[in-house]
Backbone as a ProteinNet text record, in pm:
[ID]
protein_1_A
[PRIMARY]
MSEIHQFPRPEIEGDTRKVGEAYLADHTRYEEGARYTYSQGAHDLVLFWSAPSAAEIAGFRDQPIEVGLYHNGPAAFLLYKIDQVCEWSDVAFNIRRLSDAERQMPDEPTGERARFRLTLVDTGDGIIKAKRLVSLDKVMTQALRHTMHEQATQPFNQTLYDIAVQETYARFPDTDALVQAAELVEATLG
[TERTIARY]
9361.2	9459.7	9532.4	9612.1	9733.3	9837	9946.7	10063.6	10165.3	10296.6	10363	10483.7	10537.2	10663.4	10801.3	10889.9	10994.8	11075.2	11188	11292.2	11394.1	11519.8	11616.6	11688.9	11806.5	11928.3	11997.4	12059	12184.5	12298	12403.4	12498.7	12615.8	12676.7	12735.9	12904.3	12904.7	13029.1	13141.3	13234.6	13350.1	13379.5	13332	13320.5	13241	13309.1	13224	13161.2	13236.7	13188.3	13041.5	12995.6	12856.6	12858	12682.4	12636	12617.5	12677.2	12716.5	12842	12925.3	13077.2	13138.1	13302.1	13400.8	13416.4	13447.4	13520.2	13640.1	13721.7	13826.7	13845.2	13918	13899.9	13995.7	14132.8	14238.7	14194.3	14071.7	14056.6	13928.3	13878.4	13774.2	13773.1	13823	13816.1	13871.8	13792.3	13827.4	13776.3	13861.4	13873.7	13696.2	13662.7	13526	13567.8	13521.2	13554	13517.2	13589.9	13535.3	13682.3	13692.3	13755.6	13737.3	13781	13756.9	13836.4	13790.6	13902.5	13797.5	13920.7	13815.5	13870.8	13807.7	13852.1	13740.1	13806.4	13676.7	13583.8	13628.8	13508.6	13425.8	13453.9	13380.5	13402.2	13339.2	13386.1	13346.1	13454.9	13422.2	13419.9	13290.1	13294.6	13269.9	13387	13351.2	13332.5	13170.6	13178.4	13202.7	13285.1	13313.2	13227.7	13103.4	13056.7	13034.8	13031.7	12974.2	12834.1	12850.3	12686.2	12601.2	12591.4	12494.2	12344.8	12239.6	12121.7	12060.2	11921.1	11840.1	11804.3	11783.2	11718.5	11857.1	11944.5	12058.8	12074.8	12078.6	12079.8	12035.6	11878	11736.9	11798.4	11827.8	11840.2	11931.1	12053.3	12200.4	12120.3	12055.1	12015.7	11904	11835.1	11734.9	11699.1	11784.6	11761.2	11855.1	11793.3	11872.3	11976.1	12110.2	12253.7	12299.1	12330.8	12386.3	12552.5	12663.4	12761.3	12812	12957.2	12939.2	13153.6	13197.8	13368.3	13413.5	13556.8	13605.3	13756.6	13861	13966.8	14058.3	14171.5	14266.1	14408.6	14453.1	14605.8	14619.5	14691.1	14696.7	14597.7	14495.2	14402.6	14291.9	14214.7	14050.9	13984.7	13792.9	13740.8	13606.3	13600.3	13489.2	13343.9	13282.7	13141.5	13010.1	12963.6	12829.7	12729.4	12587.7	12539.4	12416.2	12367.6	12277.8	12162.4	12016	11914.8	11812.6	11834.9	11774.2	11858	12012.8	12068.5	12221.4	12270.9	12370.6	12362.4	12431.3	12445.1	12575	12620.9	12701.8	12835.3	12920.9	13023.7	13168.3	13291	13382.7	13481.1	13519.5	13623.8	13793.4	13879.4	13987.5	14095.1	14081.8	14176.7	14304.7	14387.9	14440.7	14464.2	14496.1	14499.3	14668.3	14722.6	14878	14894.2	14787.9	14812.5	14806.4	14786.1	14710.6	14874.5	14853.9	14956.7	14980.1	15086.6	15050.6	14979.6	14957.1	14871.1	14708.1	14713.8	14586	14522.2	14601.3	14569.7	14503.1	14365	14353.4	14261.3	14208.1	14155.6	14038.9	13951.7	13821.7	13860.8	13795.3	13778.2	13659.6	13567.7	13416.1	13424.4	13374.2	13418.6	13299.2	13332	13235.3	13107.5	12992	12895.8	12806.7	12892.9	12851.8	12870.5	12798	12753.5	12853.9	12893.1	13014.4	12933	12988.9	12888.2	12969.6	12917.8	12943.5	12863.1	12987.6	12959	12993.9	12885.2	12869.6	12885.2	12952.6	12954.7	12975.6	12858.5	12855.9	12901.2	13035.4	13084.8	13095.2	13015	13020.4	13144.8	13190.5	13358.1	13410.6	13279	13298	13353.2	13296.7	13287.9	13399.8	13344.6	13412.4	13349.4	13212.1	13101.3	13038	12992.8	12936.9	12783.4	12781.5	12621.8	12485.9	12554.4	12514.5	12597.4	12524.7	12550.8	12457.8	12526.4	12459	12532.7	12430.6	12493.7	12408.7	12491.5	12418.4	12530.7	12475.6	12499.3	12534.9	12665.2	12684.9	12673.5	12575.8	12591.2	12727.8	12624.1	12757.6	12863.1	12839.6	12918.3	13006.6	12941.4	12989.9	13110.2	13101	13190.7	13264.8	13303.5	13397.6	13497.8	13438.2	13496.4	13529	13547.3	13660.2	13720.2	13694.6	13803.5	13893.3	13833.2	13969.7	14059.3	14011.6	14036.6	14170.4	14109.4	14223.9	14310	14283.7	14427.1	14465.1	14466.6	14544.6	14622.7	14569.9	14637.8	14791.4	14750.5	14822.6	14967.6	14915.7	14991.3	15105.4	15082.8	15134	15227.7	15329.8	15453.9	15351.6	15377.2	15264.5	15396.7	15363.8	15465.9	15339.1	15356.7	15287.1	15279.1	15375.1	15362.9	15273.1	15284.5	15225.7	15066.1	15026.8	14878.9	14813	14931.8	14869.4	14863.8	14921.2	14890.1	14785.9	14757.5	14619.8	14524.7	14507.3	14408	14373.2	14468	14447	14401.4	14446.8	14434.1	14235.5	14200.7	14074.8	13971.1	14007.4	13996.2	13923.9	14069	14046.1	14002.6	13978.6	13896.5	13748	13762.9	13582.4	13553.4	13449.2	13406.8	13338.6	13285.7	13222.6	13198.3	13176.3	13121.7	13026.6	12922	12795.1	12869.8	12977.3	13036.4	13101.3	13188.1	13264.5	13147.9	13039	12961	12930	12886.6	12879.1	12998.2	13143.4	13260.5	13253.3	13226.8	13214.1	13211.1	13270.7	13305.9	13152.9	13131.8	13003.7	12944.1	12801.1	12729.6	12623	12646.7	12499.9	12420.5	12265.5	12235.4	12232.2	12301.4	12294.5	12179.6	12202.3	12079.9	12060.8	11972.9	11909.2	11962.8
-147.3	-86.9	-171.6	-271.3	-355.2	-259.9	-268.8	-162.2	-236	-162.2	-258.4	-262.4	-427.3	-422.5	-402.4	-288.8	-307.1	-364.3	-422.5	-486	-363.3	-328.1	-276.9	-310.3	-245.4	-283.4	-288.2	-408.7	-542.2	-418.8	-443.5	-353.5	-439.6	-263.6	-323.3	-420.7	-535.2	-601.2	-541.9	-602.7	-604	-400.7	-321.2	-181.8	-130.7	-114.2	-128	39.5	105.6	255.3	271.7	364.9	397.3	519.9	518.6	664.7	748.8	867.2	959.4	963.4	896.5	849.8	898.4	946.7	1044.3	900.2	936.3	820.1	806.9	915.5	842.3	930.4	889.8	911.5	1095.9	1056.6	1206.6	1271.1	1286.8	1397.2	1394.5	1529.9	1665.1	1685.9	1684.2	1811	1724	1727.6	1637.2	1752.5	1718.8	1817.9	1786.4	1816.9	1793.1	1668.1	1561.9	1484.1	1313.9	1234.5	1053.1	1004.4	924.2	803.7	692.8	552.4	428.6	361.5	227.6	96.4	25.6	-128.9	-249.5	-302.8	-279.1	-332.7	-449.5	-517.2	-624.7	-639	-707.6	-809.4	-688.1	-622.4	-502.1	-368.6	-314.8	-186.4	-118	23.7	90.8	230.8	271.3	435.9	507.5	619.6	731	847.5	910.1	1067.4	1204.7	1234.6	1378.4	1509.1	1535.3	1626.4	1713.1	1889.3	1997	2019.5	1996.6	2012.2	1959.6	1825	1762.6	1776.4	1794.7	1853.4	1732.1	1721.6	1579.7	1552.2	1564.6	1552.2	1491.3	1543.5	1493.6	1332.1	1323	1206.8	1125.9	1149.8	1074.1	976.4	1032.5	1031.2	921.5	953.3	860.1	724.9	755.2	574.9	524.6	606.5	467.3	511.9	612.7	637.1	564.5	506.1	435	462.8	398.1	412.6	314.7	460.6	379.5	401.6	261	313.2	261.8	306.3	247.1	288.6	225.1	217	250.5	338.6	421	367.2	362.3	306.6	416.4	462.7	539.1	507.2	411	394.9	321.1	362	294.8	405	486.1	525.3	506.6	382.4	387.4	486.2	496.5	608.4	508.9	502.9	506.2	573	547.6	666.4	651.8	738.5	744.8	783.8	761.1	845.4	842.9	909.8	835.4	944.1	866.7	951.8	1113	1200.1	1301.4	1375.9	1317.9	1301.1	1421.5	1301.7	1325	1290.8	1398	1392.7	1290.3	1277.8	1145.9	1275	1154.1	1195.8	1098.3	1113.5	998.3	1046.7	908.1	907	864.8	862.4	780.8	689.9	562.1	517.2	398.2	389.8	281.9	179.1	103.9	-34.4	-25.6	6.6	13.6	156.1	283.5	402	359.7	234	226.5	150.4	220.3	135.8	-79.2	-104.9	-247.4	-302.9	-225.7	-226.4	-237.5	-157.3	-103.8	-226.3	-259.8	-310.4	-439.7	-435.4	-562.5	-600.4	-723.3	-761.6	-838.7	-799.4	-867.8	-1005.5	-1118	-1238	-1289.5	-1185.1	-1295.6	-1355.9	-1458.3	-1577.4	-1476.2	-1574.3	-1501.9	-1553.2	-1512.7	-1525.2	-1445.7	-1415.4	-1355.7	-1180.3	-1106.5	-955.8	-927.9	-844.4	-823.2	-682.6	-704.1	-586.9	-451.2	-313.5	-200.8	-125.5	-76.2	7.8	131.2	200.5	367.5	450.1	545.8	614.7	761.2	817.7	1007.2	1045.5	1129.1	1216.3	1387.4	1404.2	1562.2	1609.2	1739.7	1733.4	1818.5	1912.5	2015.6	1991.9	1835.6	1771.6	1643.8	1594.5	1446.8	1335.4	1360.5	1264.1	1171	1068.8	988.7	1019.1	1082.9	1087.5	979.5	884	784.5	678.7	553	459.9	387.5	325	197.9	91.4	-29.1	-118.9	-197.4	-191.9	-271.7	-335.9	-420.5	-488.3	-449.4	-501.6	-461.1	-530.5	-553.4	-606.2	-753.9	-849.8	-917.3	-857.4	-845.5	-751.9	-625.1	-555.2	-519.8	-495.4	-651.4	-723.8	-750.7	-839.7	-859.2	-765.3	-707.8	-599.2	-491.7	-489	-382.9	-548	-659.1	-743.5	-749.7	-733	-749.1	-623	-474.6	-389.8	-365.8	-441.1	-428.4	-511.7	-647.4	-743.5	-717.8	-615.5	-596.7	-490.4	-420.4	-280.4	-343.7	-460.6	-501.8	-573.6	-604.7	-650.5	-573	-450.1	-390.2	-254.4	-217	-98.1	-17.9	75.5	176.2	245.5	424.7	504.9	625.4	705	783.9	920.2	973.5	1073.8	1040.5	885.2	870.9	816.2	803.6	809.1	918.2	1037.1	1164.1	1223.4	1218.6	1239.8	1170.4	1085.1	988	1076.3	1079.1	1138.7	1291.8	1345.3	1452.4	1459.3	1352.2	1375.5	1348.5	1275.6	1262.5	1330.3	1406.6	1571.3	1642.4	1663.5	1770.5	1701.4	1564.2	1552.7	1498.7	1527.6	1555.8	1625	1690.9	1790.8	1804.8	1697.6	1662.5	1517.9	1499.3	1309.1	1284.4	1350	1309.5	1256.2	1341.9	1325.5	1144.2	1156.3	1056.2	902.9	909.5	827	776.4	859.3	840.9	741.5	740.4	691.4	570	520	440	291.1	204.3	91.8	12	47.1	-24.8	69	92	124.2	44.8	69.7	-58.8	5.9	-46.4	35.1	-101.9	-44.8	-135.2	-219.5	-306.5	-349.1	-336.2	-272.7	-234.9	-150
16732	16622.4	16714.5	16687.2	16725.2	16696.5	16830.4	16829.3	16681	16626.5	16599.4	16667.6	16658.8	16765.3	16636.3	16721.6	16649	16748.7	16667.8	16702.3	16691.6	16852	16840.1	16740.5	16658	16596	16685.5	16643.2	16655.9	16661.9	16796.5	16788.6	16674.1	16630	16546.8	16574.8	16544.4	16568.7	16581.2	16695.3	16666.8	16704.2	16698	16716.4	16823.3	16965.1	17086.8	17150.4	17078.8	17078.6	17079.7	17151.4	17111.4	17070.7	17018.5	17006.1	17123.9	17152.5	17225.7	17339.5	17277.1	17372.1	17197.7	17257.1	17171	17085.9	16944.1	16843	16919	16925.2	16992.2	17135.9	17217.3	17362.8	17376.2	17260.5	17297.7	17188.4	17124	16958.4	17010.8	17042	17028.5	16915.7	16831	16719.8	16589.9	16490.6	16368.2	16238.5	16132.4	16059.7	15954.2	15859.4	15797.7	15676.5	15684.2	15585.7	15566.4	15550.6	15522.7	15517.4	15633.2	15618.2	15610.7	15517.2	15495.8	15483.7	15541.6	15592	15615.8	15607.1	15633.6	15774.4	15853.8	16018	16053	16174.1	16222.4	16154.7	16031.1	15911.8	15888.9	15902.3	15766.2	15737.8	15621.1	15555.6	15631.6	15669.3	15752.3	15727.1	15710.4	15621.2	15765.7	15792.5	15906.3	15848.2	15895.6	15767.9	15926.8	15877.6	16021.4	15955.1	16027.1	15973.4	16066.8	16036.5	16143.1	16149.5	16271.7	16373.8	16279.1	16298.3	16192.6	16289.4	16166.8	16188.6	16302.8	16354.8	16369.3	16287.8	16177.3	16045.5	15987.2	15943.8	15933.9	15998.9	16124.9	16212.5	16141.8	16163.1	16124	16015.6	15920.1	15760.4	15742.1	15858.7	15790.4	15895.7	15990.3	16038	15909	15861.4	15760.5	15647.3	15579.3	15493.3	15372.9	15227.1	15120.6	15127.2	15073.9	15059.3	14945.6	14883.2	14756.4	14731.8	14695.2	14668.8	14574.8	14529	14423.5	14394.4	14294.1	14316.5	14218.1	14205	14083.8	14110.4	13997.4	14001.8	13889.2	13999	13811.3	13934.2	13894.8	13898.3	14037	14155.6	14293.6	14367.7	14293.1	14359.2	14348.6	14470.8	14427.8	14506.8	14464.7	14564.2	14629.9	14703	14727.9	14729.6	14631.2	14598.4	14732	14787.5	14841.4	14879.3	14861.5	14853.7	14992.1	15084.9	15132	15096.8	15049.7	14987.9	15086	15073.2	15108	15268.6	15258.9	15368.2	15291.2	15190.8	15135.1	15005.8	14889	14792	14739.3	14663.9	14615.9	14663.9	14736.6	14805.7	14759.6	14800.1	14730.8	14841.2	14877.3	14960.4	14894.5	14879	14791.1	14910.9	14873	14945.2	14870.3	14947	14930.4	15040.9	15021	15189.4	15222.3	15143.9	15181.9	15245.2	15258.4	15285.9	15449	15506.3	15647	15723.7	15844.3	15913.9	15894.8	15885.3	15932.9	16072.7	16154.3	16251.1	16189.6	16159.9	16130.9	16017.2	15934.3	15744.3	15766.2	15738.4	15743.2	15589.9	15544.8	15456.4	15423.1	15349	15337	15299.3	15338.4	15315.8	15306.8	15260.5	15248	15119.1	15138.7	14999.6	14920	14774.1	14644.9	14738.8	14649.2	14740.1	14810.5	14893.7	15046.1	15012.2	15088.3	15103	15276.4	15251.5	15331.4	15397.2	15524	15647.7	15633	15609.4	15566.7	15702.8	15736.9	15921.3	15878	15899.7	15880.8	16033.4	16051.8	16146.4	16143.9	16226.5	16204	16294.1	16287.1	16378.2	16403.8	16499.4	16485.7	16500.4	16392.2	16375.2	16545.6	16579.1	16726.2	16843.6	16842.4	16966.6	17015.1	16856.6	16873.1	16885.6	16902.1	16966.4	16835.8	16899.5	16760.4	16766.1	16678.5	16650.6	16620.5	16531.6	16492.3	16399	16403.7	16350.7	16261.6	16178.2	16082.9	16055.7	16021.8	15982.5	15860.3	15703.3	15631.6	15556	15454	15390.4	15245.9	15160.8	15055.2	14952.3	14841.1	14748.5	14710.4	14652.5	14633	14551.9	14407.7	14362.9	14404	14457.8	14540.6	14659.1	14693.6	14817.2	14729.1	14585.3	14525.7	14518.2	14398.9	14405.8	14511.7	14605.6	14681.9	14738.1	14764.7	14806.6	14735.8	14585.9	14482	14451	14488.5	14528.6	14589.5	14710	14848.9	14794.4	14784.4	14736.5	14631.1	14517.5	14431.7	14477.7	14547.2	14649.3	14724.1	14789.4	14868.6	14805.8	14720.2	14621.3	14576.6	14504.8	14433.1	14531	14438.6	14534.2	14574.4	14677	14703.5	14649.8	14604	14618.8	14642	14751.8	14819.2	14696.3	14642.8	14559.1	14433.1	14383.1	14246.1	14286.8	14397.4	14497.9	14486.4	14499.1	14528.2	14396.2	14321.9	14193.8	14082.4	14124	14060.1	14140.5	14257.6	14358	14259.1	14241.2	14228.5	14034	13933.6	13816.4	13854.5	13939.5	13924.8	13958.8	14068.3	14062.1	13970.1	13890	13751.4	13647.3	13632.7	13541.2	13537.3	13708.7	13677.1	13822.6	13746.9	13810	13983.5	13979.9	14113.4	14117.7	14225.2	14243.7	14135.2	14138.3	14018.2	13903.6	13854	13738.5	13734.2	13877.8	13919.5	13879.1	13951.8	13954	13770.4	13722.7	13587.2	13499.2	13539.4	13564.5	13627.4	13678.6	13804.2	13762.9	13784.8	13750.6	13800.5	13907.7	13965	14105.4	14039.4	14128.2	14245.6	14372	14378.9	14506.5	14521.2	14660.9	14814.4	14871.5	14990	15030.2	15165.6	15187.5	15342.3	15346.7	15552.1	15596
[MASK]
++++++++++++++++++++++++++++++++++++++++++++++++++++++++++++++++++++++++++++++++++++++++++++++++++++++++++++++++++++++++++++++++++++++++++++++++++++++++++++++++++++++++++++++++++++++++++++++

């Protein structure tokens, strides 16, 4: 029986941080949650979990991922699910909440797939436990691009954003219900 050759996963372009290193050098503890941005040519989702298990880390690297998009005024919500690891969850975003230095806009041409970079960080020590790079469906790529470009052209008011987030969470009892109302839900590739 011949051995199956496995190719190593490519490094995630633009992000030099490696598994086993600190996510940020000056932080060692984080609150549980998620952060979604667009940076260095990829959509970037960082999940901050408390003491992820070996099974969660392995699933984070290998299990199928689905993403969705929901809007409520100035707030948009990236919905995500990692099979057998993470039930439907969400993170609210508006590109205008980022500083000018952090704010980057997606520029994938119509018909191309965007890169979707995921990073798993342990909240207790700030160490990266896993990284993954997949691609978004062409429709999701354009939907996120359009959403961020729309947000960038609109005036931003933090109070109105906070109200939109609160209204969304009051209207939907959990992210599963939010997924049912989402404009788009797609599987990632990779």
